[in-house]
N, C-alpha and C positions, 0 to 999 in steps of 0.2 A: 393138630386136629379139626378137621372141619368136620360142625354136626350139621347133620340133616335132620330136623325132626318130621314126622308126617303125621294124620289122622288109619290112615290104611295106606292102599297101594301106588295110590297117583303119585309120588311123590318119588315113586321108584323110578319116571321117567326124568328127573329134575337129575338124581342121581346119576343115571347114565351118560346124559349129558355132560354135568361136571369131572364127573371123572372121565371124560373123552377129552376136553378142555385142561383138563390141569393130571395128568395121569400120575404125576408127581405125588400127589400131597396123601398127605393120609388124611381121610373119611370117615365116618363112624353114622350108620344113618339111624334113625331107631323110627320104628313106628308103632304107634299104640291101637295096634287091630283092635283089642281088648276092648276097646272103648270107642272103636268108631261105630259107623260118622259122625266127626265133628258136627258135620252140614247141617244136622237135624237135634242141635242140643241152643239151649240157651248160651245167649253169649258170654252169663257170670260160668256156669258149666265149660266154654272152653278154655274162657281165662285161664280157670286152674289147674285145668288136664295139659292144657302149655307151661304151665310156668311149674309142673313136677317135672315134665318131661324135659325144658330146658337144665331144670338142677341134677336131673338122674345124666344127661349129656355132658357137666363138667366135672360129675364126681368120675368120667370115663375120661376126664380130660382135654374137655375140647374147648377150641380157643376163639372161636367162630361158629355163631351157631345161624341155617341158615332154616325161615320158617318153609317148609313146601307147601303145609296146610294153606288157603288162605281164609279161612274160617277164624285157624287161631291165629294164621297172622293182624288179622281184624279186630279181633278179642285182646289179644295181649302185648301188641309188641309196644305201643308208646310204654305199657306198664314196665315193660322190661328195659326197655331203653333209658328210662328214668329209674331203674332201679341199681344201675352200675355199672360199669366201661366194657360191659363186653359190645362186640359186637354182632349186631342184630341186622341178616338181609334177609329180605324177603323177593318172590318175584310178582309181585305188583309194579311196582314203580319201573321197573325197564317195559313194562307190558303197557302198560297207561302211557309214554312217550312214545313207544314205537306208536298205537293207536291214532291217538293226536297225530303224529306226522302223516303216518298213509290216509288218512280221512280225507277225503275232497271234500266234502259235504260238513263235517262236523258233527254226526247226525252215527253218534257210538251205542252200540248195544253190549252189552254185559250178559253174558250166561253164568250162571254158580250156585251155588250149595243155597238150600233157606238161609242158614247163618253168615253165611257171605253177603248175600244180601241184603239182610237184614242190619248188618255191620254198614253199610255202606260205603265198604272204603272205595273200589274204583271210581264211585261217581264223583268222592269228596275230592280224591289225588287229579283227576279227569280234568273236574273245575278250578282245581288250583291250578292246573298246569295252562289250562283253555278256558278261560271263564264264560265266551259262547258257544262252549259246547254242549250238544242237547244229547242226553245220556240214557240211554231206558234197557231197564235190569230184567231179566227174569229165573226165578229162582228154580233151577231144575233136580229139585231131587231125587226124582227116581236111577238118572242116570250112572251116579255114583254107585249102587247097588249093584245097577246090571254090569257096570264094568267090569265088576271085582270078581262078577260070575260067569265072567266070560262073553257074555252075550251080546258081541259091540256086533255084529253079523246076523245079529237076527231081525227078520223083520216086523218080529215089536217093538224094538229097541230104534230100529229105524219110523215106527209111527209114531212112537214118543217124544222122538227127536223133533219130528216133524209139526206135532204136538206143542210142543215148546216153544218152539221156535217162531209158530204164526204171531206171536203180538210183537215181536220185534222186525218181522219181516213188515207187519204193515203198516208200523212205524218209519220204512223206504231209509232207513242207517245202510250206511255202507260200509262202514266196521266193526265188527264184531268180537270180543275179544271172551277167548276162552278163559271164563277164569275159576277154573277147577283143573287140577292136573289132570283128575282122571279125565275130562274132556279128550285129554290130546290121544289116547287110545280111539275117538269116536270123531276124530277131524275131519276125514273124509267124509262119514254118514251128515257130519256137520254143515260142510261146503255144499254137498250136494241139495241139500233139503231149503240152507239159505238162500242158495245160488249163487253163482258162478261171478256176478259183477261186486259181492258183497267181499270183501277183504277181512280173512280169519288171521287173527291177531292169536299166536299158541302163546299163551302168563311163561308156559315150561321153556321153552325154544331161545330165546336172547340172553336171557337171565345167565349164561355158563359166561357168556363172554363177558356182562357188564362187570361178571367177580373176578375176574382174569383179571380188564383193566385195571378193580378199585384194586388190587393185589399190588399191580405194576406201579402204581403213582402212589401205596403207601409203602411202603417197604420196609417200617417198621415195624406193621402188623404181619402181614411175609413174612417174616421173618419167627417168628413165632409158633408157625405153624408145622410141626415136621412132619418128611416128606420121605416116607418108604415108598409109598407107591402101595401100600397097605388099604384095605376095602371093609368094614364091617357093616356085617346088615343083622340087626337087632327086632323084634319082634315083641311086643308083652302079647300076645294068646298068636305061637306057632302055627297055622294050621295046614294040610294039603293045600289048600284053595290059594295059601301067601305061595306058598312051597311051584304052585305050575304059575302063578302072576308069575314073579323071579324067572323062571327062564322060556316065555316067552319073551319078557324086554330083555331082557339082556343077553337071549341067544344062549345062553349055557348053564348050566347047575351049579352055584354058589352055593357055599357054605351060610350057612343061618345060624343065630344065635335065639332061644330065646329068653326071655328077661322078664320077670315076673316084681321086681322094685317099686313099680312105679304102686 
């Protein structure tokens, strides 16, 4: 079974795309909504929360983990990889490769939550791939609660997006990475405010194809994953807001589970 670990609801877009690309695979989505958002917490706290979430997924029979929260990936991925053979994936690497490939001037912007920016995970990976690139990051802490509140089309949200993008716009970037899965829901607003000449790289969009290619190339890993097409959604705090978000993203009502084991 594939496990998807999230801190809020943004990773639901990752689950949606994965279930479309890999419809036969069993998947367990776990969101730590009780302690969300991770992006406003310290790196040490996010690392601890992430390790606890992965442990819960393992107890449920997960054989492969996707860190759908970039703050979690930045804070804990290396530690998880060093602790054992469990395959750990995140959506950062495919986004970095796509951004470097698309950028004409190699002036790349990243908008993310504060913890992801503090971790520096995107600039580090971009410069590893392309040392001559220039990377500019903007912490956008208000966008996560706004999207979770469903205020995607509110004038206030558009104003805040414009404010956050201004430092990136004056740097004359030509490529912008959406460094938080929540921002997928704001992609049209972000594109309008940053300008049509800037290419948007959605860190969630290309990941499903990336994982599918990896599993095809590694049949030994693929064979460990159960394939009955079952999807489970677990939340550490199940609220009407969460139910509304699931209905909006999947365009249907799905059974949701409450989990207080963390």
